[in-house]
KEVEXRO-266471 format. One record per residue (C-alpha): residue in one letter; x, y, z. Coordinates in steps of 0.05 Angstrom, whole numbers, plus 32768, in hexadecimal, padded with zeros to 4 digits. Example, Ala and Ser with C-alpha at 12.3 -4.5 7.8 and 13.67 -1.06 7.14 Angstrom:
BEGIN
type, east, north, up
a, 80F6, 7FA6, 809C
s, 8111, 7FEB, 808F
***
This chain:
BEGIN
type, east, north, up
x, 8000, 8000, 8000
x, 8039, 802F, 8010
x, 805B, 8021, 7FCD
x, 801A, 802E, 7FA8
x, 8012, 8070, 7FCD
x, 8058, 8085, 7FB9
x, 804A, 8075, 7F70
x, 8009, 809B, 7F6F
x, 802B, 80D6, 7F91
x, 8062, 80D4, 7F5C
x, 8030, 80D2, 7F23
x, 8009, 810B, 7F42
x, 8049, 8134, 7F4A
x, 805D, 8126, 7F02
x, 8019, 813B, 7EE7
x, 801A, 817A, 7F11
x, 805E, 818B, 7EF5
x, 8047, 817C, 7EAE
x, 800B, 81AA, 7EB7
x, 803A, 81E3, 7ECB
x, 8058, 81E4, 7E86
x, 8039, 821F, 7E60
x, 8035, 821E, 7E15
x, 8042, 825E, 7DED
x, 8052, 8269, 7DA3
x, 807D, 82A2, 7D89
x, 806D, 82B4, 7D41
x, 80A3, 82DF, 7D23
x, 80BC, 82FF, 7CE3
x, 80F2, 8331, 7CD1
x, 810F, 835D, 7C99
x, 80CC, 8362, 7C74
x, 80E6, 839E, 7C4E
x, 80A1, 83B5, 7C37
x, 8098, 8377, 7C0C
x, 804D, 8383, 7C11
x, 8038, 835C, 7BD3
x, 8044, 8312, 7BC4
x, 8083, 8304, 7B9C
x, 809C, 82CB, 7B72
x, 80D4, 829D, 7B8A
x, 80F4, 825E, 7B6F
x, 8114, 821F, 7B89
x, 812F, 81E0, 7B6A
x, 80FF, 81A5, 7B67
x, 8120, 816C, 7B8D
x, 8104, 8138, 7B5D
x, 8110, 8158, 7B19
x, 8147, 818A, 7B29
x, 8121, 81C0, 7B05
x, 8112, 8205, 7B20
x, 80CB, 820C, 7B3B
x, 80AD, 8252, 7B40
x, 8076, 8265, 7B71
x, 805A, 82A0, 7B99
x, 8065, 82B0, 7BE2
x, 805B, 82E6, 7C15
x, 803E, 832B, 7C10
x, 8014, 8348, 7C49
x, 7FDA, 831C, 7C34
x, 8004, 82DD, 7C37
x, 8029, 82EE, 7C77
x, 7FE9, 8305, 7C9A
x, 7FC5, 82C6, 7C84
x, 7FFA, 8298, 7CA2
x, 7FFC, 82C2, 7CE2
x, 7FB1, 82BB, 7CE8
x, 7FB6, 8270, 7CDC
x, 7FE8, 8263, 7D14
x, 7FD8, 829A, 7D45
x, 7FB3, 8288, 7D85
x, 7FA4, 82A9, 7DC7
x, 7FE6, 828C, 7DDF
x, 8011, 82AC, 7DA9
x, 8041, 82E7, 7DA4
x, 804D, 8309, 7D61
x, 8092, 832A, 7D5B
x, 80B2, 8351, 7D22
x, 80FE, 8355, 7D25
x, 8106, 8396, 7CFD
x, 8112, 83B3, 7CB8
x, 80CA, 83B7, 7CA2
x, 80D9, 83F8, 7C7D
x, 80FD, 8401, 7C3A
x, 80FB, 83D1, 7BFF
x, 80BF, 83E3, 7BD4
x, 80A6, 8426, 7BBA
x, 806B, 842D, 7BE9
x, 809A, 8431, 7C25
x, 80C1, 8468, 7C02
x, 8083, 848E, 7BEC
x, 8066, 848D, 7C33
x, 80A9, 8491, 7C58
x, 8098, 8451, 7C7D
x, 8052, 8463, 7C92
x, 8036, 842C, 7C66
x, 805B, 83F9, 7C8F
x, 8044, 8415, 7CD1
x, 7FFC, 8410, 7CB8
x, 8008, 83C7, 7CA2
x, 8028, 83B5, 7CE5
x, 7FED, 83D5, 7D09
x, 7FBE, 83A6, 7CE4
x, 7FE8, 8368, 7CF7
x, 7FE0, 8376, 7D42
x, 8029, 836D, 7D52
x, 803E, 8361, 7D9A
x, 8082, 8382, 7D8E
x, 80AE, 839F, 7D57
x, 80F7, 83B1, 7D5E
x, 8114, 83EB, 7D36
x, 8144, 83D4, 7CFF
x, 8177, 83FE, 7CDA
x, 814B, 8409, 7C9D
x, 8115, 8429, 7CC8
x, 8145, 8465, 7CC9
x, 814B, 846A, 7C7D
x, 811C, 84A6, 7C7A
x, 8140, 84C7, 7CB5
x, 8138, 84C2, 7D00
x, 8104, 84F9, 7D01
x, 80D9, 84D9, 7CCB
x, 80DB, 8498, 7CF1
x, 80C7, 84BA, 7D32
x, 808A, 84D8, 7D0F
x, 8076, 8496, 7CEF
x, 807B, 8470, 7D30
x, 8049, 84A0, 7D4F
x, 8015, 847B, 7D24
x, 8026, 8436, 7D40
x, 7FF5, 8410, 7D6B
x, 8028, 83DB, 7D7C
x, 8064, 83DC, 7DAB
x, 80A4, 83EF, 7D87
x, 80E5, 83E1, 7DAB
x, 812E, 83F6, 7DAD
x, 8156, 83F9, 7DED
x, 8195, 8416, 7DCE
x, 8181, 844E, 7D9D
x, 817D, 8492, 7DC0
x, 8161, 84D1, 7D9F
x, 8186, 850D, 7DBA
x, 8156, 8545, 7DA6
x, 811B, 8521, 7DC5
x, 8142, 8508, 7E01
x, 8124, 84C3, 7DF9
x, 8130, 847D, 7DDF
x, 8114, 8472, 7D99
x, 80EA, 8438, 7DB3
x, 80D7, 8417, 7DF4
x, 8112, 83F0, 7E10
x, 80E5, 83B4, 7E20
x, 809E, 839D, 7E2C
x, 807F, 8369, 7E5A
x, 804C, 8338, 7E3D
x, 8022, 8305, 7E62
x, 8010, 82CA, 7E35
x, 7FEE, 828B, 7E50
x, 8008, 8297, 7E96
x, 804F, 82A5, 7E7E
x, 806E, 82E9, 7E88
x, 809C, 82FE, 7E4F
x, 80CE, 8336, 7E52
x, 80DC, 834C, 7E0A
x, 8118, 837A, 7E00
x, 8125, 839E, 7DBE
x, 816B, 83A6, 7DA2
x, 817D, 83CD, 7D63
x, 81BF, 83BA, 7D42
x, 81F9, 83DF, 7D64
x, 8217, 83EF, 7D1F
x, 81DC, 841B, 7D0C
x, 8209, 8455, 7CF9
x, 8232, 842D, 7CC7
x, 81F3, 8411, 7CA5
x, 81D0, 8454, 7C9C
x, 81DB, 8494, 7C76
x, 81FE, 84C1, 7CA9
x, 81CB, 84F9, 7C9E
x, 8192, 84CC, 7CB4
x, 81AD, 84BD, 7CFA
x, 81CE, 84FE, 7D10
x, 81A0, 8506, 7D4C
x, 81AC, 84C0, 7D67
x, 81DA, 84A1, 7D9B
x, 81E6, 8456, 7D9D
x, 81E8, 843E, 7DE5
x, 8217, 8405, 7DF8
x, 81F1, 83C5, 7DE7
x, 820E, 839A, 7E1F
x, 81FF, 83CF, 7E53
x, 81B7, 83DC, 7E3F
x, 81A9, 8392, 7E37
x, 81C3, 8385, 7E7D
x, 8198, 83BD, 7E9A
x, 8159, 83A7, 7E75
x, 8162, 835D, 7E84
x, 8165, 836F, 7ECE
x, 8127, 839A, 7EC7
x, 80FC, 8366, 7EA5
x, 8112, 8331, 7ED6
x, 8102, 835F, 7F11
x, 80BC, 8365, 7EF3
x, 80B3, 831A, 7EF4
x, 80C7, 8304, 7EAE
x, 80C5, 82B8, 7EA7
x, 80E3, 82BB, 7E62
x, 8112, 82F1, 7E48
x, 8110, 82FE, 7DFD
x, 813F, 832B, 7DD7
x, 811D, 8345, 7D98
x, 815C, 8355, 7D72
x, 8169, 8378, 7D30
x, 81B4, 836C, 7D34
x, 81C4, 8331, 7D07
x, 81D2, 82E8, 7D16
x, 821A, 82F0, 7D2B
x, 820A, 8326, 7D5E
x, 81D0, 82FC, 7D77
x, 8200, 82C3, 7D83
x, 822E, 82F1, 7DAB
x, 81F2, 8309, 7DD4
x, 81E3, 82BF, 7DE3
x, 822B, 82B5, 7DF9
x, 822B, 82F1, 7E28
x, 81E4, 82EE, 7E44
x, 81D3, 82A4, 7E43
x, 81C6, 82A3, 7E8E
x, 818B, 82D3, 7E85
x, 8173, 82D4, 7E3D
x, 8148, 829A, 7E25
x, 8137, 82AC, 7DDD
x, 8152, 82DB, 7DA7
x, 8123, 82EC, 7D6E
x, 8150, 8309, 7D3A
x, 8154, 8331, 7CFA
x, 8183, 835B, 7CCE
x, 81AF, 8324, 7CB0
x, 8174, 8306, 7C89
x, 8188, 82C2, 7CA4
x, 8157, 8289, 7C94
x, 815A, 825C, 7CD1
x, 812F, 8221, 7CC1
x, 813F, 8207, 7D07
x, 8152, 8232, 7D43
x, 819A, 8239, 7D58
x, 81A8, 8226, 7DA0
x, 81E2, 824D, 7DBC
x, 81F4, 8242, 7E05
x, 81AC, 822D, 7E0F
x, 8190, 826C, 7DEF
x, 815F, 8261, 7DB6
x, 816E, 828D, 7D79
x, 813C, 8293, 7D40
x, 8138, 82BC, 7D00
x, 8108, 82B5, 7CC4
x, 8130, 82CC, 7C87
x, 8111, 830A, 7C67
x, 80D8, 8329, 7C3E
x, 80A1, 8301, 7C60
x, 80B2, 82C2, 7C39
x, 80B1, 829C, 7C7B
x, 808B, 82A3, 7CBC
x, 80B2, 8289, 7CF8
x, 808D, 825E, 7D2A
x, 80AE, 824E, 7D6D
x, 8086, 8221, 7D9B
x, 809A, 8225, 7DE4
x, 808B, 81FE, 7E23
x, 809D, 8226, 7E61
x, 80A4, 8212, 7EAA
x, 808D, 8251, 7ECE
x, 809F, 8233, 7F12
x, 80E8, 8230, 7EFE
x, 80E6, 8269, 7ECA
x, 8104, 823A, 7E97
x, 80F8, 8228, 7E4F
x, 80EB, 81DE, 7E50
x, 80E0, 81D3, 7E06
x, 80E7, 81FC, 7DC6
x, 80D7, 81E6, 7D80
x, 80DF, 8217, 7D46
x, 80CE, 8214, 7CFC
x, 80C7, 8243, 7CC2
x, 8086, 8241, 7C9B
x, 808C, 8258, 7C53
x, 8054, 8288, 7C42
x, 8042, 8265, 7C01
x, 8007, 8285, 7BDD
x, 7FC9, 825D, 7BF3
x, 7F83, 8276, 7BE8
x, 7F6C, 8251, 7C27
x, 7F9E, 8278, 7C52
x, 7FA6, 82BA, 7C2D
x, 7F8B, 82F7, 7C52
x, 7F64, 8319, 7C1A
x, 7F51, 8355, 7C45
x, 7F9A, 8363, 7C54
x, 7FAC, 835C, 7C0B
x, 7F75, 838D, 7BF6
x, 7F8F, 83BF, 7C29
x, 7FD4, 83BC, 7C08
x, 7FB6, 83C1, 7BC2
x, 7F91, 8400, 7BD7
x, 7FD1, 841D, 7BF3
x, 7FF9, 8415, 7BB3
x, 7FC1, 8423, 7B81
x, 7FD6, 846C, 7B7B
x, 801D, 8459, 7B67
x, 8010, 8419, 7B40
x, 8009, 8437, 7AF9
x, 804D, 8458, 7AFE
x, 806F, 841B, 7B1C
x, 8050, 83E9, 7AEA
x, 8070, 8409, 7AAC
x, 809B, 83D8, 7A86
x, 80E0, 83F5, 7A76
x, 8107, 83B9, 7A5D
x, 810F, 836E, 7A57
x, 813E, 8343, 7A80
x, 8157, 8304, 7A5D
x, 817D, 82E8, 7A98
x, 816B, 82EB, 7AE2
x, 818B, 8325, 7B07
x, 81AA, 830C, 7B47
x, 81B8, 833C, 7B81
x, 81F1, 8327, 7BAF
x, 820D, 8346, 7BEF
x, 8251, 8325, 7BEE
x, 825D, 8306, 7BA9
x, 8264, 8322, 7B63
x, 8220, 8322, 7B40
x, 8204, 8336, 7AFD
x, 81D5, 8369, 7B1C
x, 820C, 838A, 7B44
x, 8239, 838E, 7B07
x, 8201, 83A9, 7ADB
x, 81F3, 83E2, 7B0B
x, 823D, 83F1, 7B15
x, 8244, 83F3, 7AC9
x, 8208, 8423, 7AC5
x, 8226, 8451, 7AFA
x, 8268, 8454, 7AD4
x, 824C, 845E, 7A8F
x, 8217, 8492, 7AA1
x, 8248, 84BD, 7AC9
x, 8285, 84B3, 7A9C
x, 82AE, 849A, 7AD6
x, 82E8, 8469, 7AD2
x, 82CB, 843C, 7B08
x, 8286, 842C, 7B22
x, 8279, 840F, 7B67
x, 8237, 83F3, 7B83
x, 8234, 83D7, 7BCA
x, 8215, 8392, 7BCC
x, 81E7, 83A4, 7C06
x, 81C7, 83DC, 7BDD
x, 81A8, 83AB, 7BAC
x, 816A, 8391, 7BCF
x, 8149, 8362, 7B9D
x, 815A, 832F, 7B68
x, 812E, 832E, 7B2A
x, 8118, 82F3, 7B00
x, 811E, 82F8, 7AB5
x, 80E3, 8319, 7A91
x, 80C7, 835F, 7A90
x, 80EB, 8395, 7AB6
x, 80BA, 83C6, 7AD6
x, 80C8, 8409, 7AF5
x, 80B2, 83EB, 7B38
x, 80E7, 83B5, 7B32
x, 811E, 83E9, 7B30
x, 80FF, 840C, 7B6C
x, 8102, 83CA, 7B92
x, 8149, 83BB, 7B7D
x, 8160, 8402, 7B8F
x, 812F, 8417, 7BC5
x, 815C, 844A, 7BE7
x, 815F, 847D, 7BAF
x, 81A8, 848B, 7BBF
x, 81CA, 84C4, 7B9C
x, 8202, 84B5, 7B6B
x, 8242, 84DA, 7B7A
x, 8288, 84D9, 7B5E
x, 82CD, 84E0, 7B7C
x, 8310, 84E7, 7B59
x, 834E, 84C7, 7B78
x, 8395, 84B6, 7B64
x, 83A8, 8470, 7B51
x, 83D0, 846C, 7B91
x, 8393, 847D, 7BBB
x, 8367, 844D, 7B92
x, 8397, 8414, 7BA1
x, 8395, 8424, 7BEC
x, 8349, 8428, 7BEB
x, 8345, 83E3, 7BCA
x, 8379, 83C5, 7BF9
x, 8353, 83DF, 7C35
x, 8311, 83C6, 7C19
x, 832D, 8380, 7C0F
x, 8349, 837F, 7C56
x, 8307, 8396, 7C73
x, 82E2, 835E, 7C4D
x, 8314, 8328, 7C61
x, 8310, 833C, 7CAA
x, 82C4, 8336, 7CA8
x, 82C9, 82F2, 7C86
x, 82FA, 82DA, 7CBB
x, 82C7, 82EC, 7CF0
x, 8290, 82C7, 7CCC
x, 826C, 8308, 7CBB
x, 824D, 831E, 7C7A
x, 8280, 8342, 7C4F
x, 8260, 8374, 7C20
x, 827E, 8377, 7BDA
x, 8285, 83B5, 7BB1
x, 826D, 83A0, 7B6B
x, 8299, 83C5, 7B3A
x, 829D, 83DB, 7AF2
x, 82D9, 83F1, 7AC9
x, 8308, 83D4, 7AFE
x, 8323, 838D, 7B04
x, 8352, 8377, 7B3B
x, 8370, 8339, 7B59
x, 838D, 832C, 7B9D
x, 83A9, 82F5, 7BC9
x, 837E, 82ED, 7C08
x, 83B0, 82BC, 7C26
x, 83E5, 82F2, 7C27
x, 83B5, 8327, 7C40
x, 839E, 82F9, 7C79
x, 83E7, 82EC, 7C8C
x, 83F2, 8337, 7C94
x, 8417, 8346, 7C54
x, 8408, 838A, 7C35
x, 841E, 8371, 7BF1
x, 83E0, 8349, 7BDF
x, 83C7, 836E, 7BA1
x, 83D9, 8346, 7B63
x, 83BB, 8373, 7B2D
x, 838E, 83B0, 7B26
x, 8376, 83C8, 7AE2
x, 8348, 83FC, 7AC5
x, 8333, 83DC, 7A83
x, 8373, 83BE, 7A68
x, 83A2, 83F0, 7A89
x, 83C3, 83E6, 7ACC
x, 83B1, 8419, 7B02
x, 83EB, 844A, 7B0B
x, 83FA, 8472, 7B49
x, 83FC, 84B8, 7B2A
x, 83BF, 84B3, 7AFD
x, 837B, 84CE, 7B15
x, 833D, 84A2, 7B13
x, 82F4, 84B4, 7B1C
x, 82C6, 8485, 7B43
x, 827A, 8487, 7B3F
x, 8253, 8469, 7B7A
x, 821A, 847A, 7BA8
x, 8219, 84AB, 7BE3
x, 8211, 8471, 7C14
x, 8255, 8454, 7C00
x, 8276, 8498, 7C03
x, 8251, 84AC, 7C43
x, 826C, 846C, 7C63
x, 82B1, 8474, 7C41
x, 82D9, 8458, 7C7C
x, 82AC, 841A, 7C81
x, 82BC, 8408, 7C39
x, 8301, 8425, 7C2D
x, 8322, 842F, 7C71
x, 834E, 846A, 7C82
x, 8369, 8491, 7C47
x, 8399, 84CC, 7C53
x, 8380, 84F1, 7C16
x, 8344, 8520, 7C1B
x, 830B, 8504, 7BF2
x, 82DB, 8536, 7BD2
x, 8298, 851D, 7BB8
x, 8274, 853A, 7B7B
x, 8229, 8533, 7B70
x, 8213, 8518, 7B2C
x, 81C9, 852B, 7B30
x, 81B5, 84E1, 7B29
x, 8197, 84B4, 7B5D
x, 81A5, 846A, 7B53
x, 815E, 8456, 7B44
x, 8152, 848A, 7B0E
x, 8195, 847B, 7AEE
x, 8187, 8430, 7AE9
x, 8142, 843C, 7ACD
x, 8160, 8469, 7A97
x, 8194, 8434, 7A85
x, 8161, 83FC, 7A81
x, 8136, 8428, 7A53
x, 8172, 8434, 7A26
x, 8187, 83EB, 7A21
x, 8140, 83CF, 7A1D
x, 8158, 8386, 7A1D
x, 818B, 8370, 7A52
x, 81B2, 8330, 7A56
x, 81E0, 8335, 7A92
x, 8218, 8302, 7A9C
x, 8243, 8307, 7ADA
x, 828D, 8314, 7ACC
x, 82CA, 8306, 7AF7
x, 82E1, 834B, 7B0B
x, 82FD, 833B, 7B50
x, 832B, 82FF, 7B57
x, 834A, 82E0, 7B96
x, 8386, 82BB, 7B78
x, 838E, 8290, 7BB7
x, 834C, 826E, 7BA6
x, 835D, 825D, 7B5E
***
């Protein structure tokens, strides 16, 4: 009888413990970049090996999948960069995206770097229209004597108390046009995270979430430093498609790619007695166009928003015979096409386009005005500089070193797509510390010479962030405006060429990899 009593007591204790596990789902997305309408994607069919094309995303698609998986025990989090990427965001200076996020009933949104693309003051005005909590614990606006967003919020879901802290990437100043962030101060990320973690825990947080627009590598570092207190990092900025969560020192890190192609779903079981995360299972749900899921009301709202601008954006200006591929870190036919256009239209010797400035690839077919707006959403001004061959060599050497250092750290290394210039180098020598790693550098068929002057055409972001791309140069660099912005220049070139067949060329060669 005593043994039976012990067994029954044990079963009762186990069942009581099991009942204490609370279930909560975090739905999340990031880097939507105003991709408000469905868009076509492709992937290789595993059976036939052929490319299969289909439609995903848009506000109608994303909202439909959110509605399908959302329950009373869900949180909906947006990890930043909802602004910038399609014309409607530019035309409304981000207000379109605030209106869309209002309709999605977000629990929290963290400010990303592209929220500042229309200036800190424009963002401050747009955020006044938000009916959701927008967060940032580390961006301080001097003129207003305030943080740009709330540092954190507390949310009670199914008996679980969540402390959600917002973090904007610490490198905001090097990812923005300097004129757009003059009124801001970036607070030390480690310090403010420490303060806010302590605050949410003092307010009874069972689970601490960092809603981070900082990139996957920074998120991993946060997990290394704050693993004792942080349970989950919902990330953005690096556009990383994590089909399964990363577990770093026990911290769950999730990120859903970009553009609303995927909705992240993280199912949690939480022991509120011990304030511990007992189970976590995360997946990405591709927002494939499905009439049974699609939110038609949300789609109509978007259609009404863009109706005023649609006739202008739908004008065909050319035909693309090969897919244009945008690339952040590798040579691409789209990057080279735009660099060629910069050089030819301005009469410069060299054209440079930063890989991060090209925001969309384009499948072969008609080229519409709206496509160029989406490829070049920033409307950056084209400027020129004239430098000696000696300075040009130093700029390129510094650029290569900067890229190699980022690669060595496992970070994304942005390439400057170039035109008119070809160069080769030995990364092995550069990584070993040698300063003699340039093998060749030519303008056309002629070798770059120290005493000759060369004109470079690029955008005002590259020149505004000169040190980020080219390091320290002793010579004073003077910029000259051309009167073009990148988008208008590319539209003009496409109209002139009419039919475009872009093939990527090898203009940058690392001889150590041959």
